[in-house]
Biopython code that builds the backbone (N, CA, C, O; Angstrom):
import numpy as np
from Bio.PDB.StructureBuilder import StructureBuilder

atoms = [
    (1, "MET", "N", (-3.100, -10.719, 2.047)),
    (1, "MET", "CA", (-3.069, -10.081, 1.106)),
    (1, "MET", "C", (-3.071, -11.036, 0.098)),
    (1, "MET", "O", (-2.274, -11.965, 0.226)),
    (2, "ASP", "N", (-3.831, -11.008, -0.929)),
    (2, "ASP", "CA", (-4.046, -12.209, -2.595)),
    (2, "ASP", "C", (-2.407, -12.073, -3.068)),
    (2, "ASP", "O", (-1.537, -11.714, -2.274)),
    (3, "ASP", "N", (-2.269, -12.247, -3.788)),
    (3, "ASP", "CA", (-1.116, -12.213, -4.899)),
    (3, "ASP", "C", (-1.185, -11.610, -5.600)),
    (3, "ASP", "O", (-0.127, -11.198, -6.077)),
    (4, "LEU", "N", (-2.506, -11.116, -6.179)),
    (4, "LEU", "CA", (-2.728, -10.032, -6.754)),
    (4, "LEU", "C", (-2.976, -8.736, -7.157)),
    (4, "LEU", "O", (-3.113, -8.118, -8.213)),
    (5, "ASN", "N", (-2.994, -8.392, -5.215)),
    (5, "ASN", "CA", (-2.622, -7.211, -4.810)),
    (5, "ASN", "C", (-1.288, -7.204, -4.565)),
    (5, "ASN", "O", (-0.674, -6.179, -4.861)),
    (6, "ARG", "N", (-0.547, -8.362, -3.964)),
    (6, "ARG", "CA", (1.060, -7.906, -3.788)),
    (6, "ARG", "C", (1.585, -7.510, -4.993)),
    (6, "ARG", "O", (2.408, -6.613, -5.179)),
    (7, "GLN", "N", (0.837, -8.539, -6.149)),
    (7, "GLN", "CA", (1.650, -8.302, -7.536)),
    (7, "GLN", "C", (1.450, -6.990, -7.619)),
    (7, "GLN", "O", (2.468, -6.377, -7.937)),
    (8, "THR", "N", (0.385, -6.260, -7.424)),
    (8, "THR", "CA", (0.282, -4.603, -7.545)),
    (8, "THR", "C", (0.752, -3.765, -6.880)),
    (8, "THR", "O", (0.795, -2.576, -7.198)),
    (9, "LEU", "N", (1.271, -4.349, -5.626)),
    (9, "LEU", "CA", (1.989, -3.639, -4.967)),
    (9, "LEU", "C", (3.803, -3.585, -5.291)),
    (9, "LEU", "O", (4.669, -2.756, -5.013)),
    (10, "LEU", "N", (3.819, -4.726, -5.909)),
    (10, "LEU", "CA", (5.728, -4.847, -5.730)),
    (10, "LEU", "C", (5.527, -4.401, -7.475)),
    (10, "LEU", "O", (6.596, -4.002, -7.939)),
    (11, "LYS", "N", (4.622, -4.401, -8.268)),
    (11, "LYS", "CA", (5.265, -3.368, -9.957)),
    (11, "LYS", "C", (5.031, -2.124, -9.526)),
    (11, "LYS", "O", (5.453, -1.254, -10.288)),
    (12, "ASN", "N", (4.343, -1.646, -8.273)),
    (12, "ASN", "CA", (4.404, 0.414, -7.989)),
    (12, "ASN", "C", (5.725, 0.270, -7.196)),
    (12, "ASN", "O", (6.339, 1.337, -7.169)),
    (13, "ARG", "N", (6.218, -0.544, -6.671)),
    (13, "ARG", "CA", (6.972, -0.075, -5.481)),
    (13, "ARG", "C", (7.446, 1.190, -5.555)),
    (13, "ARG", "O", (7.258, 1.950, -4.605)),
    (14, "LYS", "N", (8.210, 1.658, -6.823)),
    (14, "LYS", "CA", (8.969, 2.880, -6.925)),
    (14, "LYS", "C", (8.268, 3.488, -6.304)),
    (14, "LYS", "O", (8.237, 3.811, -5.117)),
    (15, "TYR", "N", (7.364, 3.749, -7.554)),
    (15, "TYR", "CA", (6.238, 4.832, -7.427)),
    (15, "TYR", "C", (5.668, 5.455, -6.321)),
    (15, "TYR", "O", (5.282, 6.609, -6.140)),
    (16, "LEU", "N", (5.697, 4.216, -5.442)),
    (16, "LEU", "CA", (4.107, 4.342, -4.155)),
    (16, "LEU", "C", (5.771, 5.208, -3.021)),
    (16, "LEU", "O", (5.763, 5.969, -2.053)),
    (17, "ILE", "N", (6.753, 4.662, -3.698)),
    (17, "ILE", "CA", (8.246, 5.352, -2.716)),
    (17, "ILE", "C", (7.879, 7.085, -2.968)),
    (17, "ILE", "O", (7.931, 8.012, -2.159)),
    (18, "ASP", "N", (7.603, 7.079, -4.024)),
    (18, "ASP", "CA", (8.067, 8.242, -4.780)),
    (18, "ASP", "C", (7.136, 9.173, -4.540)),
    (18, "ASP", "O", (7.543, 10.334, -4.573)),
    (19, "ASN", "N", (5.585, 8.933, -4.221)),
    (19, "ASN", "CA", (4.306, 9.652, -4.242)),
    (19, "ASN", "C", (3.941, 8.994, -2.679)),
    (19, "ASN", "O", (4.722, 9.713, -2.056)),
    (20, "LEU", "N", (3.456, 8.337, -1.865)),
    (20, "LEU", "CA", (3.188, 7.702, -0.853)),
    (20, "LEU", "C", (3.559, 8.940, -0.019)),
    (20, "LEU", "O", (4.677, 9.455, -0.011)),
    (21, "VAL", "N", (2.359, 9.410, 0.769)),
    (21, "VAL", "CA", (2.204, 10.368, 1.914)),
    (21, "VAL", "C", (1.724, 9.848, 3.021)),
    (21, "VAL", "O", (0.514, 9.697, 3.190)),
    (22, "LEU", "N", (2.814, 9.444, 4.087)),
    (22, "LEU", "CA", (2.725, 8.321, 5.189)),
    (22, "LEU", "C", (2.891, 10.278, 6.608)),
    (22, "LEU", "O", (3.855, 11.001, 6.860)),
    (23, "ASP", "N", (1.214, 10.318, 7.145)),
    (23, "ASP", "CA", (1.224, 11.274, 7.841)),
    (23, "ASP", "C", (0.263, 10.605, 9.066)),
    (23, "ASP", "O", (-0.379, 9.567, 8.903)),
    (24, "ALA", "N", (0.280, 11.346, 10.256)),
    (24, "ALA", "CA", (-0.937, 11.052, 11.034)),
    (24, "ALA", "C", (-1.949, 10.754, 10.518)),
    (24, "ALA", "O", (-2.150, 9.644, 11.010)),
    (25, "TYR", "N", (-3.017, 11.016, 9.648)),
    (25, "TYR", "CA", (-4.319, 11.050, 8.918)),
    (25, "TYR", "C", (-4.163, 9.662, 8.732)),
    (25, "TYR", "O", (-4.908, 8.845, 9.272)),
    (26, "HIS", "N", (-3.009, 9.289, 7.820)),
    (26, "HIS", "CA", (-3.281, 7.686, 7.317)),
    (26, "HIS", "C", (-2.729, 6.727, 8.672)),
    (26, "HIS", "O", (-3.119, 5.643, 9.105)),
    (27, "PHE", "N", (-1.836, 7.494, 9.031)),
    (27, "PHE", "CA", (-1.529, 6.043, 10.125)),
    (27, "PHE", "C", (-3.389, 6.113, 11.024)),
    (27, "PHE", "O", (-4.128, 5.129, 11.032)),
    (28, "ALA", "N", (-3.595, 6.844, 11.373)),
    (28, "ALA", "CA", (-5.049, 6.620, 12.331)),
    (28, "ALA", "C", (-5.773, 5.755, 11.657)),
    (28, "ALA", "O", (-6.323, 4.848, 12.282)),
    (29, "HIS", "N", (-5.993, 5.906, 9.563)),
    (29, "HIS", "CA", (-6.860, 5.421, 9.208)),
    (29, "HIS", "C", (-6.656, 3.720, 9.333)),
    (29, "HIS", "O", (-7.530, 2.876, 9.530)),
    (30, "PHE", "N", (-4.861, 3.489, 9.104)),
    (30, "PHE", "CA", (-4.464, 2.357, 9.431)),
    (30, "PHE", "C", (-4.671, 1.838, 10.341)),
    (30, "PHE", "O", (-5.281, 0.785, 10.155)),
    (31, "LEU", "N", (-4.417, 2.099, 11.485)),
    (31, "LEU", "CA", (-4.817, 1.825, 12.961)),
    (31, "LEU", "C", (-6.345, 1.323, 13.535)),
    (31, "LEU", "O", (-6.795, 0.371, 14.172)),
    (32, "GLU", "N", (-6.845, 2.558, 12.910)),
    (32, "GLU", "CA", (-8.522, 2.261, 13.091)),
    (32, "GLU", "C", (-8.958, 1.086, 12.577)),
    (32, "GLU", "O", (-9.851, 0.500, 13.189)),
    (33, "THR", "N", (-8.515, 0.614, 11.574)),
    (33, "THR", "CA", (-8.852, -0.305, 10.352)),
    (33, "THR", "C", (-8.095, -1.512, 10.536)),
    (33, "THR", "O", (-8.434, -2.395, 9.748)),
    (34, "GLY", "N", (-7.222, -1.809, 11.292)),
    (34, "GLY", "CA", (-6.516, -2.848, 12.503)),
    (34, "GLY", "C", (-5.651, -3.428, 11.383)),
    (34, "GLY", "O", (-5.244, -4.588, 11.449)),
    (35, "ILE", "N", (-5.303, -2.433, 10.118)),
    (35, "ILE", "CA", (-4.019, -2.518, 9.058)),
    (35, "ILE", "C", (-2.597, -2.729, 9.729)),
    (35, "ILE", "O", (-1.842, -3.695, 9.630)),
    (36, "LEU", "N", (-2.434, -1.434, 10.510)),
    (36, "LEU", "CA", (-0.992, -1.502, 11.509)),
    (36, "LEU", "C", (-1.442, -1.325, 13.044)),
    (36, "LEU", "O", (-2.332, -0.710, 13.630)),
    (37, "THR", "N", (-0.546, -2.040, 13.343)),
    (37, "THR", "CA", (-0.563, -2.184, 14.974)),
    (37, "THR", "C", (0.303, -1.013, 15.389)),
    (37, "THR", "O", (1.307, -0.928, 14.682)),
    (38, "GLN", "N", (0.168, 0.334, 16.755)),
    (38, "GLN", "CA", (1.579, 0.901, 17.252)),
    (38, "GLN", "C", (2.648, 0.567, 17.036)),
    (38, "GLN", "O", (3.590, 1.246, 16.628)),
    (39, "ARG", "N", (2.609, -0.390, 17.259)),
    (39, "ARG", "CA", (4.424, -1.076, 17.533)),
    (39, "ARG", "C", (4.830, -1.157, 15.921)),
    (39, "ARG", "O", (5.997, -1.145, 15.529)),
    (40, "GLN", "N", (3.771, -1.234, 15.135)),
    (40, "GLN", "CA", (4.250, -1.411, 13.250)),
    (40, "GLN", "C", (4.327, 0.114, 12.872)),
    (40, "GLN", "O", (5.018, 0.413, 11.898)),
    (41, "VAL", "N", (3.748, 0.982, 13.485)),
    (41, "VAL", "CA", (3.568, 1.796, 13.205)),
    (41, "VAL", "C", (4.478, 3.301, 13.579)),
    (41, "VAL", "O", (4.560, 4.412, 13.054)),
    (42, "ASP", "N", (5.207, 2.490, 15.032)),
    (42, "ASP", "CA", (6.523, 3.409, 15.852)),
    (42, "ASP", "C", (7.796, 2.535, 14.525)),
    (42, "ASP", "O", (8.519, 3.241, 13.821)),
    (43, "GLN", "N", (7.822, 0.940, 14.434)),
    (43, "GLN", "CA", (8.513, 0.558, 13.660)),
    (43, "GLN", "C", (8.819, 1.544, 12.566)),
    (43, "GLN", "O", (9.900, 2.130, 12.494)),
    (44, "ILE", "N", (7.588, 1.745, 11.510)),
    (44, "ILE", "CA", (7.668, 2.427, 10.585)),
    (44, "ILE", "C", (8.586, 4.001, 10.815)),
    (44, "ILE", "O", (9.653, 4.274, 10.268)),
    (45, "ASN", "N", (7.795, 4.897, 11.797)),
    (45, "ASN", "CA", (8.055, 5.806, 12.079)),
    (45, "ASN", "C", (10.037, 6.324, 12.594)),
    (45, "ASN", "O", (10.718, 7.342, 12.470)),
    (46, "SER", "N", (10.270, 4.816, 13.218)),
    (46, "SER", "CA", (11.368, 5.116, 13.509)),
    (46, "SER", "C", (12.497, 4.909, 12.595)),
    (46, "SER", "O", (13.630, 4.952, 13.075)),
    (47, "LYS", "N", (12.334, 4.682, 11.301)),
    (47, "LYS", "CA", (13.151, 5.611, 10.008)),
    (47, "LYS", "C", (13.087, 6.765, 9.753)),
    (47, "LYS", "O", (12.079, 7.457, 9.611)),
    (48, "SER", "N", (14.725, 7.192, 9.638)),
    (48, "SER", "CA", (14.845, 8.724, 9.676)),
    (48, "SER", "C", (14.457, 9.446, 8.480)),
    (48, "SER", "O", (14.252, 10.660, 8.463)),
    (49, "ILE", "N", (14.293, 8.131, 6.775)),
    (49, "ILE", "CA", (13.540, 8.676, 5.951)),
    (49, "ILE", "C", (12.779, 8.759, 4.922)),
    (49, "ILE", "O", (12.464, 7.664, 4.457)),
    (50, "THR", "N", (12.356, 9.693, 4.382)),
    (50, "THR", "CA", (10.996, 9.334, 4.046)),
    (50, "THR", "C", (10.697, 8.290, 3.304)),
    (50, "THR", "O", (9.672, 7.644, 3.526)),
    (51, "ASP", "N", (11.720, 7.913, 2.115)),
    (51, "ASP", "CA", (12.286, 6.959, 1.113)),
    (51, "ASP", "C", (11.643, 5.344, 2.029)),
    (51, "ASP", "O", (10.636, 4.670, 1.819)),
    (52, "GLU", "N", (13.019, 5.161, 3.295)),
    (52, "GLU", "CA", (12.705, 4.430, 4.177)),
    (52, "GLU", "C", (11.098, 3.735, 4.876)),
    (52, "GLU", "O", (10.573, 2.628, 4.759)),
    (53, "LYS", "N", (10.684, 5.028, 5.636)),
    (53, "LYS", "CA", (8.925, 4.867, 6.073)),
    (53, "LYS", "C", (8.307, 3.967, 5.285)),
    (53, "LYS", "O", (7.817, 2.863, 5.525)),
    (54, "ILE", "N", (8.445, 4.842, 3.959)),
    (54, "ILE", "CA", (7.318, 4.332, 3.143)),
    (54, "ILE", "C", (7.872, 2.349, 2.717)),
    (54, "ILE", "O", (6.999, 1.482, 2.759)),
    (55, "ALA", "N", (8.937, 2.081, 2.457)),
    (55, "ALA", "CA", (9.656, 1.107, 2.211)),
    (55, "ALA", "C", (9.132, 0.020, 3.010)),
    (55, "ALA", "O", (8.567, -0.948, 2.500)),
    (56, "CYS", "N", (9.343, 0.187, 4.484)),
    (56, "CYS", "CA", (9.314, -0.296, 6.120)),
    (56, "CYS", "C", (7.633, -0.563, 5.706)),
    (56, "CYS", "O", (7.342, -1.748, 5.871)),
    (57, "PHE", "N", (6.598, 0.195, 5.261)),
    (57, "PHE", "CA", (5.172, 0.347, 5.483)),
    (57, "PHE", "C", (4.945, -0.860, 3.870)),
    (57, "PHE", "O", (3.987, -1.620, 3.728)),
    (58, "LEU", "N", (5.853, -0.734, 3.089)),
    (58, "LEU", "CA", (5.344, -1.810, 1.848)),
    (58, "LEU", "C", (5.836, -3.223, 2.038)),
    (58, "LEU", "O", (5.401, -4.226, 1.473)),
    (59, "GLU", "N", (6.755, -3.151, 2.872)),
    (59, "GLU", "CA", (7.335, -4.695, 3.470)),
    (59, "GLU", "C", (6.136, -5.058, 4.393)),
    (59, "GLU", "O", (5.573, -6.110, 4.093)),
    (60, "ILE", "N", (5.566, -4.266, 5.633)),
    (60, "ILE", "CA", (4.826, -4.861, 6.114)),
    (60, "ILE", "C", (3.098, -4.771, 6.065)),
    (60, "ILE", "O", (2.367, -5.291, 6.907)),
    (61, "LEU", "N", (2.748, -4.172, 5.159)),
    (61, "LEU", "CA", (1.922, -4.135, 4.432)),
    (61, "LEU", "C", (0.946, -5.483, 3.629)),
    (61, "LEU", "O", (-0.285, -5.518, 3.627)),
    (62, "PRO", "N", (1.824, -6.477, 3.012)),
    (62, "PRO", "CA", (0.697, -7.463, 2.572)),
    (62, "PRO", "C", (0.577, -8.827, 3.365)),
    (62, "PRO", "O", (0.001, -9.908, 3.240)),
    (63, "ARG", "N", (1.353, -8.249, 4.170)),
    (63, "ARG", "CA", (1.547, -9.313, 5.879)),
    (63, "ARG", "C", (0.173, -8.887, 6.453)),
    (63, "ARG", "O", (-0.164, -9.795, 7.212)),
    (64, "ARG", "N", (-0.597, -8.100, 6.440)),
    (64, "ARG", "CA", (-1.473, -7.180, 7.346)),
    (64, "ARG", "C", (-3.290, -8.040, 7.073)),
    (64, "ARG", "O", (-4.145, -7.796, 7.924)),
    (65, "GLY", "N", (-3.649, -8.959, 5.890)),
    (65, "GLY", "CA", (-4.314, -9.148, 5.994)),
    (65, "GLY", "C", (-5.457, -8.992, 4.914)),
    (65, "GLY", "O", (-5.749, -7.809, 4.739)),
    (66, "PRO", "N", (-6.211, -9.927, 4.110)),
    (66, "PRO", "CA", (-6.856, -9.363, 2.893)),
    (66, "PRO", "C", (-7.506, -8.532, 2.927)),
    (66, "PRO", "O", (-8.127, -8.305, 1.888)),
    (67, "ASP", "N", (-7.692, -7.778, 3.903)),
    (67, "ASP", "CA", (-8.218, -6.268, 3.654)),
    (67, "ASP", "C", (-7.242, -4.971, 3.318)),
    (67, "ASP", "O", (-7.601, -3.920, 2.787)),
    (68, "ALA", "N", (-5.926, -5.322, 3.763)),
    (68, "ALA", "CA", (-5.037, -4.600, 3.436)),
    (68, "ALA", "C", (-4.791, -3.642, 1.982)),
    (68, "ALA", "O", (-4.250, -2.543, 1.861)),
    (69, "PHE", "N", (-5.406, -4.516, 0.987)),
    (69, "PHE", "CA", (-4.827, -3.010, -0.300)),
    (69, "PHE", "C", (-5.938, -2.544, -0.202)),
    (69, "PHE", "O", (-5.769, -1.328, -0.298)),
    (70, "THR", "N", (-7.577, -2.860, 0.006)),
    (70, "THR", "CA", (-8.657, -2.372, 0.177)),
    (70, "THR", "C", (-8.505, -0.759, 1.090)),
    (70, "THR", "O", (-8.881, 0.404, 0.940)),
    (71, "GLU", "N", (-7.758, -1.522, 2.022)),
    (71, "GLU", "CA", (-7.971, -0.155, 3.194)),
    (71, "GLU", "C", (-6.687, 0.641, 2.553)),
    (71, "GLU", "O", (-6.509, 1.744, 3.069)),
    (72, "LEU", "N", (-5.864, 0.318, 1.636)),
    (72, "LEU", "CA", (-4.658, 1.490, 1.473)),
    (72, "LEU", "C", (-5.655, 2.372, 0.432)),
    (72, "LEU", "O", (-5.959, 3.563, 0.511)),
    (73, "CYS", "N", (-6.013, 1.471, -0.467)),
    (73, "CYS", "CA", (-7.222, 2.008, -1.290)),
    (73, "CYS", "C", (-7.812, 3.021, -1.014)),
    (73, "CYS", "O", (-7.669, 4.044, -1.683)),
    (74, "ALA", "N", (-8.590, 2.947, 0.024)),
    (74, "ALA", "CA", (-9.691, 3.730, 0.775)),
    (74, "ALA", "C", (-8.867, 4.562, 1.383)),
    (74, "ALA", "O", (-9.375, 5.682, 1.309)),
    (75, "ALA", "N", (-7.307, 4.623, 2.255)),
    (75, "ALA", "CA", (-6.987, 5.766, 3.042)),
    (75, "ALA", "C", (-6.354, 6.799, 2.157)),
    (75, "ALA", "O", (-6.018, 7.832, 2.737)),
    (76, "TYR", "N", (-6.103, 6.721, 0.746)),
    (76, "TYR", "CA", (-5.790, 7.605, -0.352)),
    (76, "TYR", "C", (-6.736, 8.109, -1.488)),
    (76, "TYR", "O", (-6.465, 8.866, -2.420)),
    (77, "LYS", "N", (-8.184, 7.357, -1.101)),
    (77, "LYS", "CA", (-8.759, 7.643, -2.369)),
    (77, "LYS", "C", (-9.389, 9.078, -2.781)),
    (77, "LYS", "O", (-9.662, 9.670, -3.825)),
    (78, "ASP", "N", (-9.487, 9.364, -1.067)),
    (78, "ASP", "CA", (-9.502, 10.837, -1.499)),
    (78, "ASP", "C", (-8.870, 12.280, -1.633)),
    (78, "ASP", "O", (-9.234, 13.217, -2.343)),
    (79, "ASP", "N", (-7.469, 12.154, -0.451)),
    (79, "ASP", "CA", (-6.408, 12.839, -1.031)),
    (79, "ASP", "C", (-5.585, 12.760, -1.872)),
    (79, "ASP", "O", (-4.831, 13.730, -1.950)),
    (80, "CYS", "N", (-5.372, 11.653, -2.810)),
    (80, "CYS", "CA", (-4.288, 11.300, -3.475)),
    (80, "CYS", "C", (-4.811, 9.986, -4.325)),
    (80, "CYS", "O", (-4.297, 8.881, -4.150)),
    (81, "PRO", "N", (-6.084, 10.255, -5.439)),
    (81, "PRO", "CA", (-6.871, 9.669, -6.058)),
    (81, "PRO", "C", (-5.685, 9.237, -7.315)),
    (81, "PRO", "O", (-5.608, 8.027, -7.528)),
    (82, "TRP", "N", (-5.026, 9.894, -7.915)),
    (82, "TRP", "CA", (-3.963, 9.103, -8.436)),
    (82, "TRP", "C", (-2.967, 7.724, -8.163)),
    (82, "TRP", "O", (-2.327, 7.065, -8.983)),
    (83, "ILE", "N", (-3.065, 7.605, -7.074)),
    (83, "ILE", "CA", (-2.325, 6.585, -6.176)),
    (83, "ILE", "C", (-3.184, 5.769, -6.879)),
    (83, "ILE", "O", (-2.966, 5.147, -7.919)),
    (84, "VAL", "N", (-4.231, 5.834, -6.175)),
    (84, "VAL", "CA", (-5.159, 4.557, -6.365)),
    (84, "VAL", "C", (-5.892, 4.226, -7.383)),
    (84, "VAL", "O", (-6.619, 3.233, -7.416)),
    (85, "LYS", "N", (-5.686, 5.373, -8.643)),
    (85, "LYS", "CA", (-6.031, 4.748, -10.368)),
    (85, "LYS", "C", (-4.783, 4.048, -10.694)),
    (85, "LYS", "O", (-4.861, 3.026, -11.376)),
    (86, "LYS", "N", (-3.405, 4.559, -10.208)),
    (86, "LYS", "CA", (-2.415, 3.643, -10.503)),
    (86, "LYS", "C", (-2.693, 2.587, -10.347)),
    (86, "LYS", "O", (-2.871, 1.717, -11.199)),
    (87, "LEU", "N", (-2.773, 2.520, -9.144)),
    (87, "LEU", "CA", (-2.441, 0.778, -8.525)),
    (87, "LEU", "C", (-3.975, 0.014, -9.098)),
    (87, "LEU", "O", (-3.992, -1.192, -8.855)),
    (88, "ASN", "N", (-4.864, 0.390, -9.602)),
    (88, "ASN", "CA", (-6.285, -0.149, -9.894)),
    (88, "ASN", "C", (-5.719, -0.447, -11.177)),
    (88, "ASN", "O", (-5.411, -1.617, -11.402)),
    (89, "GLU", "N", (-5.524, 0.480, -12.106)),
    (89, "GLU", "CA", (-4.792, 0.076, -13.645)),
    (89, "GLU", "C", (-4.226, -1.023, -13.816)),
    (89, "GLU", "O", (-4.468, -1.872, -14.674)),
    (90, "THR", "N", (-2.905, -1.037, -12.412)),
    (90, "THR", "CA", (-1.861, -2.028, -12.812)),
    (90, "THR", "C", (-2.469, -3.664, -12.284)),
    (90, "THR", "O", (-2.132, -4.797, -12.627)),
    (91, "LYS", "N", (-3.550, -3.135, -11.260)),
    (91, "LYS", "CA", (-4.416, -4.526, -11.015)),
    (91, "LYS", "C", (-5.063, -5.273, -12.177)),
    (91, "LYS", "O", (-5.014, -6.487, -12.372)),
    (92, "GLN", "N", (-5.926, -3.977, -13.218)),
    (92, "GLN", "CA", (-6.514, -4.643, -13.766)),
    (92, "GLN", "C", (-5.356, -4.988, -14.952)),
    (92, "GLN", "O", (-5.815, -5.960, -15.552)),
    (93, "MET", "N", (-4.136, -4.639, -15.513)),
    (93, "MET", "CA", (-3.521, -4.964, -16.656)),
    (93, "MET", "C", (-2.992, -6.054, -15.842)),
    (93, "MET", "O", (-3.257, -7.028, -16.546)),
    (94, "LEU", "N", (-2.460, -6.457, -14.890)),
    (94, "LEU", "CA", (-2.044, -7.510, -14.082)),
    (94, "LEU", "C", (-3.332, -8.506, -14.276)),
    (94, "LEU", "O", (-3.004, -9.598, -14.742)),
    (95, "THR", "N", (-4.643, -8.359, -14.028)),
    (95, "THR", "CA", (-5.836, -9.234, -13.875)),
    (95, "THR", "C", (-5.659, -9.671, -16.004)),
    (95, "THR", "O", (-5.413, -10.865, -16.177)),
    (96, "GLU", "N", (-5.710, -9.293, -16.611)),
    (96, "GLU", "CA", (-6.000, -9.638, -17.968)),
    (96, "GLU", "C", (-4.695, -9.913, -18.462)),
    (96, "GLU", "O", (-4.898, -10.588, -19.471)),
    (97, "ASN", "N", (-3.158, -9.731, -18.281)),
    (97, "ASN", "CA", (-2.297, -10.716, -18.174)),
    (97, "ASN", "C", (-2.503, -12.464, -18.061)),
    (97, "ASN", "O", (-2.283, -13.480, -18.720)),
    (98, "GLN", "N", (-2.959, -12.123, -17.030)),
    (98, "GLN", "CA", (-3.167, -13.749, -16.548)),
    (98, "GLN", "C", (-4.116, -14.619, -17.013)),
    (98, "GLN", "O", (-4.043, -15.794, -16.655)),
    (99, "GLY", "N", (-5.100, -14.216, -17.834)),
    (99, "GLY", "CA", (-5.751, -14.714, -18.515)),
    (99, "GLY", "C", (-5.104, -14.880, -19.976)),
    (99, "GLY", "O", (-5.557, -15.751, -20.718)),
    (100, "THR", "N", (-4.228, -14.192, -20.325)),
    (100, "THR", "CA", (-3.640, -14.964, -21.774)),
    (100, "THR", "C", (-2.694, -15.471, -21.357)),
    (100, "THR", "O", (-2.172, -16.162, -22.232)),
    (101, "CYS", "N", (-1.942, -15.500, -20.030)),
    (101, "CYS", "CA", (-0.800, -16.488, -20.180)),
    (101, "CYS", "C", (-1.219, -17.974, -20.035)),
    (101, "CYS", "O", (-1.837, -18.375, -19.049)),
    (102, "VAL", "N", (-0.778, -18.930, -21.275)),
    (102, "VAL", "CA", (-1.066, -20.148, -21.286)),
    (102, "VAL", "C", (-0.034, -21.100, -21.152)),
    (102, "VAL", "O", (-0.298, -22.302, -21.161)),
]
sb = StructureBuilder()
sb.init_structure("model")
sb.init_model(0)
sb.init_chain("A")
sb.init_seg("    ")
for serial, (resi, resn, name, xyz) in enumerate(atoms, 1):
    if name == "N":
        sb.init_residue(resn, " ", resi, " ")
    sb.init_atom(name, np.array(xyz, "f"), 0.0, 1.0, " ", f" {name:<3s}", serial, name[0])
structure = sb.get_structure()
């Protein structure tokens, strides 16, 4: 995952913890696309509190390759489009801010 996508996730960490849903459907998507391994899914599911599960997922995700952010957006585009919209807006804002820093 590139720095811009990492920054986007970091800026939205609290929002994602409050709004992201991790369920069998989403885990299946991440397994099928190779973004997560079964061991990582088990690690995430071993957490007893939903917020801890999502925090664990957000710790793993940036280290899962260049397509991890794209697959995150793809997994949620249909059932949680507001999350994808928020991520894309933040990414756009960060892109614009990078251009103004000298």
